[in-house]
C-alpha positions as CSV (number, residue, x, y, z in Angstrom):
1,M,-67.6,232.5,239.8
2,T,-70.9,233.8,237.5
3,A,-74.6,232.9,238.9
4,T,-76.4,230.1,237.4
5,P,-78.6,231.4,234.1
6,D,-82.4,231.0,234.3
7,I,-83.0,230.4,230.6
8,S,-81.0,228.5,228.0
9,L,-80.9,229.8,224.8
10,L,-79.7,227.4,221.8
11,V,-79.6,227.8,218.1
12,C,-78.0,225.8,215.6
13,T,-76.8,227.3,212.5
14,R,-75.0,226.1,209.0
15,N,-74.3,228.3,206.3
16,R,-77.1,230.8,207.3
17,S,-74.8,234.2,207.7
18,H,-77.3,236.4,205.4
19,A,-80.0,235.3,207.7
20,L,-78.6,235.4,211.1
21,A,-78.3,239.3,211.5
22,T,-82.5,239.6,212.2
23,L,-82.6,236.4,214.8
24,L,-79.6,238.2,216.4
25,E,-80.8,241.5,216.6
26,S,-84.4,239.5,218.1
27,I,-81.9,237.7,220.8
28,T,-81.0,241.0,221.8
29,V,-84.0,243.3,222.4
30,A,-86.1,240.0,223.8
31,V,-83.0,239.9,226.3
32,T,-82.6,243.3,227.2
33,R,-87.0,243.6,228.0
34,A,-86.4,240.3,229.7
35,V,-84.7,242.3,233.4
36,D,-85.6,240.1,235.7
37,H,-84.2,236.9,234.5
38,R,-80.5,235.4,233.7
39,I,-80.5,234.6,230.2
40,E,-77.2,232.7,228.0
41,V,-77.8,232.2,224.7
42,V,-75.4,228.8,223.3
43,L,-74.8,229.4,219.4
44,V,-74.0,226.0,217.3
45,D,-71.8,227.1,214.2
46,N,-72.4,223.8,212.7
47,G,-69.5,223.2,210.7
48,S,-70.5,226.2,208.2
49,R,-68.3,227.6,205.3
50,D,-69.7,230.7,204.7
51,D,-68.9,233.7,207.5
52,T,-71.1,232.1,210.0
53,A,-68.3,232.3,212.1
54,E,-67.3,235.6,212.1
55,R,-70.8,236.8,212.3
56,L,-71.8,235.3,215.6
57,A,-68.0,236.3,216.9
58,R,-68.9,239.9,216.4
59,W,-72.0,239.9,217.4
60,S,-71.2,237.7,220.2
61,G,-68.7,239.9,221.5
62,S,-70.5,242.6,221.7
63,Q,-73.3,241.5,224.1
64,S,-73.6,242.6,227.9
65,F,-75.2,239.4,228.7
66,P,-73.5,235.7,228.4
67,V,-72.8,234.3,224.9
68,C,-71.1,230.8,224.2
69,V,-70.5,230.3,220.4
70,A,-69.1,226.6,219.6
71,H,-68.3,224.3,217.1
72,E,-69.3,220.7,215.9
73,P,-68.5,220.0,212.3
74,Q,-69.9,217.2,212.0
75,A,-72.8,218.2,209.9
76,G,-76.0,217.4,211.0
77,L,-79.2,219.5,213.0
78,A,-79.4,216.5,216.1
79,H,-75.4,216.5,215.9
80,A,-75.6,220.3,216.6
81,R,-78.1,220.4,219.6
82,N,-76.0,217.6,221.2
83,S,-72.7,219.6,221.5
84,G,-75.3,222.5,222.8
85,L,-76.8,220.4,225.4
86,S,-72.9,219.9,226.7
87,A,-72.7,223.4,227.1
88,V,-76.3,224.8,228.1
89,R,-76.5,225.8,231.9
90,G,-79.9,227.4,232.8
91,G,-83.0,225.8,234.5
92,I,-84.9,226.0,231.3
93,V,-83.3,225.5,227.5
94,A,-85.1,226.6,224.8
95,M,-84.1,226.0,221.3
96,T,-85.0,227.7,218.2
97,D,-83.8,227.8,214.3
98,D,-82.0,229.9,212.4
99,D,-84.3,231.0,210.4
100,C,-86.3,232.6,213.1
101,V,-87.0,235.3,214.9
102,L,-87.8,236.4,218.4
103,D,-91.0,237.5,219.6
104,P,-89.4,240.7,222.8
105,G,-91.8,239.3,225.0
106,Y,-90.4,235.6,223.8
107,F,-88.3,235.1,227.6
108,I,-90.9,237.3,229.9
109,E,-93.4,234.6,228.2
110,L,-91.4,231.2,228.4
111,A,-90.4,232.1,232.1
112,R,-93.8,232.9,233.4
113,C,-95.2,229.9,230.9
114,F,-92.2,227.5,233.3
115,G,-92.9,229.4,236.6
116,E,-96.5,228.5,236.5
117,L,-94.9,224.7,236.1
118,D,-95.0,221.9,239.3
119,G,-92.1,220.0,238.0
120,P,-90.1,218.9,234.7
121,A,-91.8,219.5,231.7
122,I,-91.3,220.1,227.9
123,V,-93.2,222.9,226.5
124,G,-93.8,223.7,223.0
125,G,-94.4,227.8,221.6
126,R,-96.3,229.0,219.0
127,I,-94.8,229.9,215.7
128,L,-96.2,232.3,213.5
129,P,-94.9,233.4,209.8
130,G,-92.7,235.6,209.6
131,N,-93.0,236.4,205.5
132,P,-96.5,236.2,204.2
133,A,-95.1,235.5,201.0
134,D,-93.7,232.1,202.4
135,L,-96.4,228.7,202.0
136,P,-98.6,228.5,205.6
137,V,-96.0,225.5,206.4
138,T,-94.2,224.8,210.0
139,L,-96.0,226.7,211.7
140,K,-98.2,226.6,215.4
141,L,-101.3,228.6,215.2
142,E,-103.5,227.7,218.2
143,D,-104.3,230.7,219.9
144,H,-104.8,228.3,223.2
145,A,-102.5,226.2,225.2
146,M,-102.7,222.2,225.5
147,I,-101.7,219.3,226.8
148,A,-101.0,216.1,224.4
149,P,-102.2,212.4,225.4
150,P,-99.7,210.6,227.1
151,D,-100.1,207.8,225.2
152,A,-100.2,209.5,221.7
153,F,-97.6,209.8,218.6
154,P,-96.3,213.2,219.5
155,G,-95.7,214.6,216.0
156,G,-96.9,217.8,215.2
157,F,-97.7,218.3,218.2
158,V,-95.1,220.8,219.2
159,M,-92.2,221.7,216.4
160,G,-88.1,221.8,217.4
161,A,-88.2,226.2,216.0
162,N,-90.0,226.9,219.1
163,L,-89.2,223.9,222.0
164,A,-88.8,224.8,226.1
165,F,-87.6,222.4,228.7
166,S,-86.7,221.9,231.9
167,A,-83.4,220.7,232.8
168,E,-83.7,217.8,234.6
169,V,-85.6,216.6,231.0
170,A,-81.9,216.3,229.4
171,R,-80.9,214.7,231.9
172,R,-83.2,212.0,231.5
173,V,-84.0,211.8,228.5
174,G,-79.9,211.9,227.4
175,R,-79.2,213.1,223.7
176,F,-81.0,213.5,220.0
177,D,-80.4,211.1,218.1
178,P,-78.1,211.5,215.0
179,R,-79.3,209.4,212.4
180,F,-82.3,211.8,212.6
181,G,-82.9,215.1,211.2
182,A,-81.6,218.1,208.5
183,G,-78.4,216.9,207.4
184,A,-78.8,213.7,208.7
185,A,-80.2,210.0,206.4
186,F,-83.7,210.1,208.1
187,V,-83.8,214.1,207.1
188,S,-86.4,214.8,210.0
189,A,-88.3,213.9,213.3
190,E,-84.7,214.6,215.5
191,D,-87.0,216.5,217.6
192,T,-90.2,213.7,217.7
193,D,-87.8,211.9,218.4
194,Y,-86.4,213.2,221.7
195,L,-90.7,214.0,222.5
196,F,-91.2,210.6,222.1
197,R,-88.5,209.1,224.5
198,A,-89.4,211.6,226.9
199,T,-93.1,211.1,227.3
200,G,-92.2,207.1,227.2
201,L,-90.7,208.8,230.3
202,G,-93.6,209.7,231.7
203,I,-92.7,213.8,231.5
204,P,-95.3,216.0,230.2
205,L,-95.4,217.9,226.9
206,R,-97.8,221.2,227.2
207,Y,-98.3,223.3,224.4
208,D,-98.3,227.0,225.1
209,P,-99.0,230.1,223.0
210,R,-97.6,232.4,224.9
211,F,-93.7,232.9,223.8
212,V,-93.8,233.5,220.1
213,V,-91.5,233.2,217.3
214,H,-91.7,233.9,213.7
215,H,-90.3,231.7,211.4
216,H,-88.9,233.5,207.8
217,H,-88.7,229.1,206.5
218,G,-88.4,231.0,202.8
219,R,-90.2,228.5,200.9
220,T,-92.6,229.9,198.2
221,L,-93.0,227.4,196.0
222,V,-95.5,224.4,196.1
223,A,-92.8,222.5,194.9
224,E,-90.4,222.8,198.1
225,E,-93.8,222.2,200.6
226,T,-94.7,219.1,199.1
227,R,-90.6,217.6,199.7
228,L,-90.3,219.3,203.2
229,L,-94.0,217.2,204.0
230,A,-92.5,213.5,202.2
231,G,-89.3,214.6,204.9
232,Y,-90.8,214.6,207.6
233,S,-93.4,211.8,207.2
234,Y,-90.4,209.6,206.1
235,G,-88.8,210.4,209.3
236,D,-91.2,209.7,211.1
237,G,-91.4,206.2,209.7
238,A,-87.7,205.9,210.5
239,L,-88.9,206.6,213.7
240,Y,-91.3,203.8,213.6
241,A,-89.1,201.5,212.9
242,K,-86.8,202.6,215.7
243,H,-89.8,202.0,218.6
244,L,-91.7,199.5,216.8
245,L,-90.8,196.6,219.0
246,R,-90.2,198.9,222.4
247,D,-93.2,200.8,222.3
248,R,-96.6,199.8,221.8
249,R,-97.5,203.6,221.0
250,I,-95.9,202.7,217.4
251,I,-99.0,200.6,217.5
252,R,-101.7,202.6,217.9
253,A,-99.6,204.9,215.6
254,I,-100.0,203.1,212.7
255,L,-103.4,201.7,213.0
256,R,-104.2,206.1,213.2
257,D,-102.7,206.3,209.8
258,L,-104.2,203.7,208.3
259,S,-107.1,204.4,209.4
260,D,-106.9,208.0,208.5
261,L,-107.0,206.8,204.6
262,S,-110.3,207.1,204.9
263,R,-110.2,210.9,205.4
264,D,-108.9,211.0,201.8
265,F,-112.2,211.1,200.6
266,V,-114.6,212.1,203.2
267,D,-112.3,214.6,204.9
268,P,-109.6,215.5,202.9
269,V,-106.9,218.2,203.2
270,T,-107.3,221.2,200.9
271,T,-104.2,222.9,202.2
272,H,-101.8,221.3,200.4
273,R,-101.9,221.8,197.1
274,G,-99.4,219.9,195.6
275,I,-100.8,216.4,197.3
276,S,-103.9,215.2,196.2
277,R,-104.6,212.9,198.9
278,F,-102.5,213.9,201.8
279,Y,-103.7,210.4,204.3
280,A,-102.2,208.3,201.6
281,F,-99.0,210.2,200.8
282,R,-98.2,210.6,204.7
283,L,-98.4,207.4,205.2
284,R,-96.6,205.7,201.5
285,H,-93.6,207.9,203.2
286,K,-93.9,206.6,206.3
287,A,-93.5,203.0,205.2
288,A,-90.6,204.2,203.0
289,G,-88.7,205.4,206.0
290,M,-89.3,202.3,207.8
291,I,-88.0,200.4,205.2
292,A,-84.8,202.5,204.7
293,Y,-84.6,202.3,208.7
294,L,-84.9,199.1,208.9
295,R,-82.1,198.2,206.5
296,E,-79.9,200.6,207.3
297,G,-80.1,198.5,210.8
298,R,-79.5,195.0,208.7
299,T,-76.7,196.8,206.8
300,R,-74.9,197.8,210.6
301,R,-75.2,194.6,212.2
302,N,-73.9,192.5,209.5
303,R,-70.8,195.7,209.1
304,R,-70.4,194.5,213.4
305,G,-70.6,190.6,213.1
306,P,-72.9,188.4,215.0
307,A,-71.4,188.4,218.0
308,A,-71.7,192.1,218.1
309,A,-74.2,194.1,220.4
310,P,-77.4,195.5,219.7
311,V,-77.6,198.9,219.0
312,T,-80.3,200.5,222.2
313,A,-79.9,204.6,221.4
């Protein structure tokens, strides 16, 4: 029987065979450098229709460390991540996206970070630009460690492209909500929902810049960036609606969003060229997400009938 890994790296992918070679090569390099740690890699093919399956099979067969290739036919990042969580065995579960590249010292620094913790935790790492031609979005550039206030909304504090947590966290928090995230009805926020549920259980949320990925997201057009940011806010709004009656932190987050509207005039965000009033833009799309979630819930209840049990996921 093989020893339990120290770290499991989970990567989900769908129809991005052309971009996988660089990521997979970076994984090999980072694992090779982490000679003092047992590492496994879990790759989830989320119903790809290109040659992703063949590429993953070739790469996994040529590695000297354990690699598990899982297949999740139901589209959606949350579905894929849940399949991956069912397969991981490590004491630390790390996640990155299929358009990222690991820094060579990724696993060494990740292990050092968790070795300094005194209990279960979630830690997000640094996300640097992979291509200078890409717009500066979906990055995490801070060079100092941070701890999220436990009563705050965690959106944007860390990101799913470079996220890790103790295995105990997964056992306590459970699965990702498949209604959220890429490929789902609410298009984003599956990671934020997971973080929100975790911090609600008293699990600390941290940021540590020592373990690094480089994000090759490929967005070079302002319209692409604007759609992405609209989707992020839409997903956050749906998340607000999900937890509105369960957690008072949502009311505080909404009040903060309303208060931030004045910043469009006194401290405007100017880094997104397609958005003139950023805080109003964000709140408008959050409101749309809240309305869509409430409508979806009403439709679901109507289909189930009055005797149906309430949804608690």
